[in-house]
C-alpha positions in Angstrom: 2.9 10.7 -15.3 4.1 7.3 -16.2 1.8 4.4 -15.3 3.4 0.6 -14.7 1.4 -2.2 -15.2 2.1 -5.7 -14.4 -0.1 -8.5 -15.5 -0.2 -11.3 -12.7 0.9 -14.2 -14.4 4.5 -12.4 -15.9 4.8 -11.3 -12.2 3.8 -14.5 -10.9 6.5 -16.0 -13.6 9.3 -13.7 -12.5 9.2 -14.7 -9.0 9.2 -18.3 -10.2 12.2 -17.8 -11.8 13.2 -16.3 -8.7 12.7 -19.1 -6.5 9.8 -18.7 -5.3 6.6 -20.9 -6.7 3.4 -19.9 -7.7 1.5 -21.8 -4.7 3.8 -20.2 -2.2 3.0 -16.7 -3.5 -0.9 -17.6 -3.7 -0.4 -19.0 0.0 0.1 -22.4 -0.7 -2.6 -25.1 0.3 -2.9 -24.0 4.0 -6.6 -24.3 5.4 -8.6 -21.0 6.5 -9.9 -21.3 10.2 -13.0 -22.2 10.4 -15.8 -19.7 10.6 -16.9 -18.3 14.0 -20.4 -18.6 15.0 -20.5 -15.4 16.8 -19.3 -11.6 15.2 -16.0 -11.2 16.3 -15.2 -8.4 19.1 -13.4 -5.1 18.3 -10.1 -5.3 18.0 -6.9 -3.0 16.7 -8.0 -2.3 13.4 -11.4 -1.6 14.2 -9.9 1.1 16.6 -7.7 2.4 14.3 -10.3 3.1 11.9 -12.9 3.9 14.5 -10.2 6.5 15.6 -10.7 8.7 11.9 -13.4 11.2 13.1 -13.8 12.8 9.6 -17.6 12.5 8.2 -16.4 12.3 4.5 -14.5 8.5 5.0 -12.9 7.1 2.0 -10.6 4.4 1.1 -8.3 4.0 -2.0 -7.5 1.0 -3.1 -3.9 0.8 -5.0 -3.1 -2.6 -6.1 -0.6 -2.3 -8.6 2.6 -0.2 -9.2 0.8 2.4 -11.1 -2.2 2.7 -8.7 -0.2 3.8 -5.6 0.5 7.4 -8.0 -2.9 7.5 -8.6 -4.4 6.6 -5.1 -2.5 9.3 -4.1 -2.9 11.6 -6.6 -7.1 10.7 -6.0 -6.5 11.6 -1.9 -5.4 15.2 -2.8 -8.1 15.5 -5.1 -10.8 15.1 -2.9 -9.3 17.0 -0.4 -8.0 20.0 -2.4 -11.8 19.9 -4.3 -13.7 19.1 -1.3 -11.8 22.2 0.5 -12.6 24.5 -2.8 -15.5 24.2 -4.1 -17.6 22.9 -1.0 -16.0 24.6 1.9 -14.4 21.3 3.7 -11.9 21.2 6.3 -9.3 18.9 6.8 -10.9 17.6 10.3 -14.1 16.8 8.3 -12.2 14.2 6.0 -11.0 10.6 6.6 -8.9 9.5 4.1 -6.9 6.4 4.1 -4.5 5.6 1.0 -4.0 1.7 0.5 -0.7 0.3 -0.6 -1.1 -3.6 -1.3 -0.7 -6.8 -3.5 1.9 -5.1 -6.0 1.8 -2.1 -4.9 2.7 -2.9 -1.2 6.7 -1.7 -2.0 5.2 1.9 -1.9 4.2 1.3 1.9 8.0 1.2 2.7 10.7 3.8 3.0 13.7 5.3 1.1 15.9 3.1 3.1 14.0 -0.6 1.9 13.7 0.4 -1.6 17.8 1.5 -1.7 18.4 -2.1 0.5 16.4 -4.2 -1.8 16.5 -3.2 -5.4 14.5 -6.5 -5.8 11.2 -3.9 -5.7 12.4 -1.8 -8.6 13.1 -5.0 -10.7 10.2 -7.3 -9.7 7.7 -4.7 -10.5 9.4 -2.6 -13.1 9.2 0.8 -11.4 11.3 3.8 -12.8 12.1 6.9 -10.8 10.5 9.9 -12.9 13.4 12.0 -12.0 16.7 9.9 -12.9 14.5 7.4 -15.5 16.1 4.4 -14.2 15.0 1.7 -11.6 13.6 3.4 -8.6 16.1 3.0 -5.6 13.9 5.2 -3.4 10.4 5.5 -2.5 9.9 8.1 -5.4 6.1 9.2 -3.9 7.9 10.2 -0.9 9.8 13.1 -2.9 8.2 13.7 -6.6 5.1 15.3 -7.5 2.1 13.1 -9.7 2.3 14.8 -12.6 4.0 17.4 -11.3 0.2 18.5 -9.5 1.1 20.6 -6.3 0.3 18.5 -2.9 0.4 15.2 -5.1 2.9 12.8 -3.3 3.2 11.1 0.1 4.1 14.2 2.1 1.5 16.7 0.5 -1.5 14.6 1.4 0.0 13.6 4.9 -0.2 17.2 5.9 -3.8 17.2 5.3 -4.0 14.0 7.6 -4.3 11.2 5.2 -3.3 7.8 6.6 -1.4 4.5 5.1 -2.3 1.0 5.6 0.0 -1.3 4.1 -0.4 -5.1 3.1 1.2 -7.4 5.5 0.8 -10.3 3.4 2.2 -9.3 0.7 4.9 -8.0 3.0 5.4 -11.6 4.4 5.7 -12.7 0.4 8.2 -10.0 -0.6 10.5 -11.2 2.1 10.5 -14.5 1.3 11.3 -13.6 -2.4 14.0 -11.6 -1.2 15.5 -14.1 1.3 15.5 -16.6 -1.1 15.5 -20.7 -0.2 18.8 -19.6 2.0 17.9 -16.0 3.7 16.2 -15.4 6.8 12.6 -14.3 5.5 11.0 -13.3 9.1 14.3 -11.2 9.9 13.6 -9.1 6.3 9.6 -9.5 6.9 10.2 -7.5 10.6 12.6 -5.2 9.0 10.5 -3.7 6.2 7.4 -4.2 8.7 9.7 -1.2 11.0 10.3 1.2 7.9 6.9 2.0 6.9 6.5 5.4 5.4 5.0 7.9 7.9 1.5 7.6 9.0 1.2 4.2 8.1 -0.3 1.1 9.6 0.3 -2.9 8.6 -2.7 -4.9 8.0 -2.8 -8.7 8.6 -3.5 -8.8 4.9 -4.6 -5.6 2.5 -8.1 -7.5 1.8 -8.1 -7.4 5.3 -7.4 -3.6 5.6 -9.9 -2.7 3.0 -12.8 -5.1 4.6 -12.7 -3.2 7.9 -12.4 0.5 6.3 -16.1 -0.3 4.8 -17.0 -1.9 7.9 -16.0 1.3 9.6 -18.1 3.2 7.0 -15.6 4.4 4.5 -16.8 5.0 0.8 -14.4 2.0 -1.5 -12.5 3.5 -4.5 -10.1 1.4 -6.3 -7.2 2.9 -8.0 -5.5 0.7 -10.0 
């Protein structure tokens, strides 16, 4: 398996060269909302995680491009070996793979990868079949290390769901749009073209927090 790791400084440097400043990448200097005095009521995210009734709950947190295939492999492994060694059924498993930060584009379908080659260029993602910059979400097709069931359709068939970072999606839309493009239109387009069984999070870190709040064990995938 080819692992792809993008050091944060070099990645932001490439984005700056594309016309996006580091301040914009990190969200600028916008103030955070004041903390509320009382606990927030349940919302759509709590309902989404709460609807997963399998007692064995885990979220795999994919942060870097090379972490995306590892997260898929981890999800496949927990389902496969829990079943083979412990007799666990799919209905007893609640597994989420989170694509956030630099792994976020793996939450988009093939059409977005083909339309926006910037994903492969910026993140240095190579298609394992063509050995060229990826023009598709290869995890929708190829197996990780050739292992049976180790791709997005394979784990989805066992009930795995996916979380995609909304904050990174907005940021990528700004990069693609550049100073004269319509970033809001691109943002909406990306959000409308997620992989099957995926839900957009306000931000990936929000999704991770809500998963843990709902009782999901956390595993960092890379």
